[in-house]
N, C-alpha and C positions, 0 to 999 in steps of 0.2 A: 418403533412398533413393539408392542408387548408380545413376547414369544415364549410362553410358558411350556418349553419343550420337555422339561423333566417330569418327575412324579410317576404316578401309577399309569399303567396302560389305559388308553382311551376307554371311557365308559364304565370302568370298574366301580366308580362311586355310586352309579345308579342301578346296577344289576346284581350286586353281590348277594342279594337276598333271594333271587329267583332260582328255583330248582327245576322247573319244567315249563317249557314254552311250546305252544301249538300254533302252527302257521296255516292259514286258509289261503291257498294260492302260493304254496311254497316253491313252485317251479318258476315263478317270475324271476327275471334277472336281478331285480332289486331285492326281492324277498329272500332269494336263495343266499345272497351275500350276507344278509342279517342272520339268517339261520346258521350259516357257517360261523359267524362271529360268536353267537351264543354257544354253539357246539364246542368251539375251541376254548371258551371260557368255562367249560365243564358243566354247562346246563343241559338237562335232558331235553332234546328237541325232536319233534315229530310234526307231520303235516299232511295236508290234503292238496291235491291238484286235479284238474279235470282230465288231463291226459299225461301219459308218461312221455318225458323228453330226455334229451341228453343231460340236462341239468338235474332232473329228478333222479335219474339213474346214478349220477355222480353222488348225490346226497345219500342215496340208499347204500352205495358202496362205502361211503364214509361211516355208515352205521346209523343213519337217520331214517326211521320208518316213515314211509309215504304210502297213502292209499289213494285210490282214484274213483271211489264211489261216494257220491254225496249222501252220507248216511250218518246221522248223529250217534248211532250205536257203535260205529267204528271210531268215533272221536274220543280221545282220552278224557276222563273226568278229573283226574288228578293233575291239573295244570294251574300255574300261578298267573299266567298271562296268555291271552289269545291275540295273535297279530293277523290282520287281514289286509289284503290289497284292495284299493278302490275299484279294481276291475271286477271284483266279485259282486254279483247282484245282491241287493239288500234282502231279497227273499231266500237267499241260500239257506238250506235247512240247517247246516251245522252252525253257521253264523247266528241264525235265529235261536238255536238251542242255547248257545253260550250266553247270548244277550238276555234271554228269558230266564236264565238260571243263576244270575248274579255274578257271573265271571267278569274279570277285568278284560275288556275287549278294546283294542286300540288299532289305529292304522299304522302302516309301515312308517310313515313320516313321524309319528309320535315316538316310535322306538329310536329312530335316527336322532331325534331331538334329545332323548334320554342319553343315548350313547355319547353324544358330542357336547353335552353341557359343560364338561370340565376339560375339554381338549382344545388344542389349537387347530382350527379348521380351514381348509382350502376347499371352497365350494364352487363348482363350475356349473353355470346355468346357461340356458339359451335354447332356442327352437332347433338349431342345427349345430353339430360339431361338439356337443358337450361330452358325449361318450369318448370320442377320440382324444379330446383335450384332457379329460379326467384321467384316462389311462396313460397318456403321455406324461402328465405331471406326476402321477404316482410312480411311473417307471423311472423318471428322472430322479426323484427323491430316493427310491430304493436302490437303483443302480449306482448312484453317486455316493452311497453310503450315508446319506442324510437320514433316511428312515421314515416310514409312515405306516399308518393303517389305511387300507384302501377299500372303498365301497364303490364298485364300478357298475356301470350299466351295460357292460359288454365283457367278453372274455379276452383278457390280455394274452396275445399269442406267446409272448415271452415266458409266461408263467402258467398258462392253461387254466386260469381261474379269474373270477370276478371279485375275489376278496383275499386279502392277506392282512396279517396282524404284525405289530411291531411293539417293542417296549418304548419306542419314542411316542410321546403323547401328542401326536400329530395325526389328523385324519384328512384324507383326500376323498371328497364326496361328490358324486354326481347329483346335482340339485335339480329335481324334477319339478317342472312347472305345472304338470297335470294335477288337477284338484288342489292347486295352490300349496302343494306339499312343501316347496322350498321356503315358504315363509316361516316354517318352524325351526329353521337352521340359524346358527349364529356364526357367520363367517368371520375369520380374521383376514383372509384373502378371498375375494369373490371375483369370478370371471363371468362376464355376460357376453355371449357370442352373437346372439341375434334375437330379435323380438318380433318375428314375422307372425302373421295371424295363423293360429292353430288352436285346437281344442275349443272351438267355438260352441260345442255342445255344453261345455262347462262355463265358459266365460261370457258367452252371448255376443260380444262385440270385440273387434280387434283392439279398440281403445281400452276396454276393461282388462284385456290380457296384458297390454303394454303397461298399464298401471300396476299390475302385479309385479312386473319386473322392477318398476320404480320402487315399489314397496320392499322388494327383496334387497335392492341396493341399500336401503335404509337399515337393513339388519346387520350390516358390517359393523363390527365392534370398534369402539374408540381406539384410534391408533392403527386401524387396519387399512387395507388397500383395496380399491375397486379397479379391476383391469377390464376395460370394455373395448369392444370393437370400434374402431374409428368410423364415424359417419352413421352411427345408429340413429334411426328415427326416434325422436324424443330423448336422445342420448344426453342432451344437456340438462334434462330433468332428473337424471339419475343422481342419487345422493352420495355423499362421502367427501370428506375433506381432502383425502389423498387419492387421486385417480391417475391411472395410466391408460393411454389409448394404444391399441395395436392395429396393424394393418398388413395386408399382403405386401404392398409396394408403395403406399402413399407416404411420402416423406414428411407430411404434416403430422403424422402419428408419432407418439413417443417411442414406439418400438415397431420396426418393420423389416421386411426382407429386401435384399438388394442383390444384383448380379446373379439372378436365378438361371440355372442351367439344367436342362433335362438330361438325365443319364440313366439308361437301362431300366426304364419304368419307374425311376425315382428322380430325385432332384439334389442339386448342390447349390448352396446359396450362402450369403452373408446375412447376419442379423445385426442391425444397427440399433443401439440403445443409447441415444444421446451421444456422449463423447466416447462411449464404449462400443466395441464391435467384436462379434465372434465370426471369424472368417471360415469359409469352406465347410459349412455345416452340411452333413450328408444325411438325407432322409430317404430311407428305402421303402417308400410308399408312393402310390400314384395319386394324382389329383392335386391341382394347384390349391384347392381349398385346404388340403392337408399341410401345405407349406404355411398357410396363414394360421392353421391350428397349432403348428409347431412354434410359430412366433409367440402366440399367446402362452403356451406352456413354458417357453424359455423365459418370458417376462415374469412368470410366477416363480420359477426356480431362481432366477437372478435376484428377485426381491428378497429371497431367503439367504442371499450371499453365498450361494453355491458357486464354486470355482468354474470359470468359463470353459476350461479344458475338460472338466468332468461333465459339464452340460453337453458339450460337443460330442464327447465319446458316448454318452448315454443316448443321445438322439440317433447316432449312427447304429447303435445296437438295438434300437426299438424296432420290433418286428410287426407292430400294428395291432389291430383289434379284429377279432373274428367278425366277418360281415361288414367291415368298413373298408371299402375298396380292396377287398381281399382277393388276391390272385389265387384262383383255384388251379388254373393251367396258365402257364406263360412260356411260350417258345416262339420260334421264328414263324411258325405256320399258324398258330392259334393262341388267342388270349381269352380266358374265361374269368370274368370278374363277378364276385357276389357282393352285394351291398344291402344295407338295412334301409336305404333311402325310401321314405314314404310321404314326403312333402315335395311340392313342385320345386322349391329352391334347392333341396337336397338332390333331387334328380337332375336339375340343371348342372350343378357342380359335378356330379358323377359322370353324366354323359359328355359334357364339354371337356372334362378332364381326360376321359378315356380317348376321345377323338383327337385331342391335342397331343397326347403321348404316342398314339398309334395312328398317325396320319396315313391316308391312302387306303386304310383298311375299312371295309364295310362294318358297320356297328349295328348289331341286332340287340334289342332290349326286350326282355320278358319281365313284365311288371304286374305285381299283384296289388291292387288298391287295398288300403287298410281302413276299415270303418265306413259305414254308409254315410254318416254325417260329414266326415272329411271329404269323401268323394263328392257329395252334393255341394258342399261349400266351395270346393277348390277345383271343380271339374274343368273350368276354363284354363286355369293355370296348369293342370296336369296335361291337357291337350296341347297347349303351346310348347311345353318343355319336351314332351315325348316326340313331337315333330322333329326334334333335333336328331333323333336316331334315323338310320336308314331303313330299318324295319322294326315294327313293334308288335309284340304279342301281349295282349292283356288276358290275365286270368280272372276268374270271378272274384268279387269283393270278399275279403276276409272279414267276418263280422266282429271278431273278438267279443267284447262285452255287449254288443248291440243286437237288437232285433231288427229284421229287415225293414227298410223304409220304402214305401210304395213308389215305384217308378225309378228308383235309384239302383242302377246296375253298371257294370263296367262299360256297357254300350253307351252310357251317358258321356263318357270320355271319348270313346271311339268316334261318335257322331260329330264331335267338335274338332277333330283332327283334320289337317289338310293332307297328310301323307297318303299316298296311294298304296303303301305297303303296310297294312295294319289289319289286325284280326283279333277276335276274342276266342279263346280256346279253353276247354276244360283241362285239368291236369293230364288225364289219359290221352286226350287228343293232342296235347302239346308233345308228349313223349313220342307218340306215333309220328307226328310231323318232324320232329328232330331226327328220328331214325330213317324215315323214308325220304323226306324232301330236303331238310336243312343240310345234312351231311353231303348229299349228292351235289348241292350247288355251291359249296364252300369254295372260295377262290384260293387255291393252293399256291398261287404265284405271289400275291401280295399279302396273303393271310387275312384273317378276319377277327373281329372282337364280338363276343357274346357276353351280355350282362344280365344277371338275374337281380331283381330289386324288389324290396317290399318288407314290411314289418310283421307279416302274418306267418303262415307256415310254409312259405315258399322255400325256406331253407331246407325243408325235408326233401326237396327235389334236387338239391345241389349234387349229392353223390350219384343219384341215378343219371343226371345229365352228364356229369363227369365221365361216367362209364361209357355213355354213348359217344362222347367227344374223343375218347381215347382212340377211336377207330380212324380219326382224321389223320 
């Protein structure tokens, strides 16, 4: 496999002439990572976002100006490049201003393409698990001393960031299937975790989305490796001369976990890779799906010939990703987990994983549906999976980039559920319910589990909920 690890830091060949870059939607997890990249490269960076968040505040503390009013008069005129996220509507006033006045305006994916044209790239794609695996791979490379530039779709708890740079000409990138962005990347190692139906507002059909993943597999450079989950639908159609399959426990896969033991909210297991085996790997994260994610990350690290002992030590030191089976509270009486899950299969893995780790404990899930189109397309799946919980509270749909769709509300999911313990509440009513009813009925003998899940702004409720639960 061709591994051009030496040379200039990733992306320098394409950006050395840029002096000022402006970001529309700078607070997005992917956008902020690229903003940090440019800032560290000495480029003048500024941006707009709709609302202030922890990410935008971090950027401002770094010295990057951010404003929150959609106003072309506040947008800088002396910029060489304008970067926008597809989540920004086409009629956005600042975006229109730059387009109408001859500025170079590109999507986030175009910039990632530019940054990675001359680097060795490990790209992780899939409808589930890609953020966790991307962060795991980046951590394994960094912690083992191999080195990499990392563009993550979440905040690595070990480092408190979604981006870091390295003199090693290697990039670890979360490859986003939304808007077919990942088709602009050139992986040397590609991982595909899942190809379940999602983003049907973009793709139209599940088959069209699956085809995009097939096309992505065809982007792997000559001599590169495709690492794919064993048993993927249409997996045999994926392209690439050199392929590895991974699985949680299926021995027919090239790489899989064996002898899995649950331990203190995490797992210990062996990883089998043909004739090779790493024994007693310790993962300090919950959820059996994260054991499988670890298997994929180890397969990537091993393909780079990183020593098994270093891989094992790095997995044990991995502290996870913010909002990916993140323990907010974990003690004998109560467990509070926060997770980004916003697709039925992600919720299935989350709820079943929590119930397996904390048997005999009542499991209450607070879920905020994300997007009207996703709720409409997958309402039956959401209802089926949420019925796995003992009690479910639905929050109103988080619209993100969408306008309301007539007849589509959280009640659409509620009506399809079989559970007798279900309700829809506003944020204010949820907090009142937690303080008045939930705390009073918590089983203090066996303990309980509370999960918050969703990709919207439900994370803003985590700290207030934590304060309430401290009284238990």
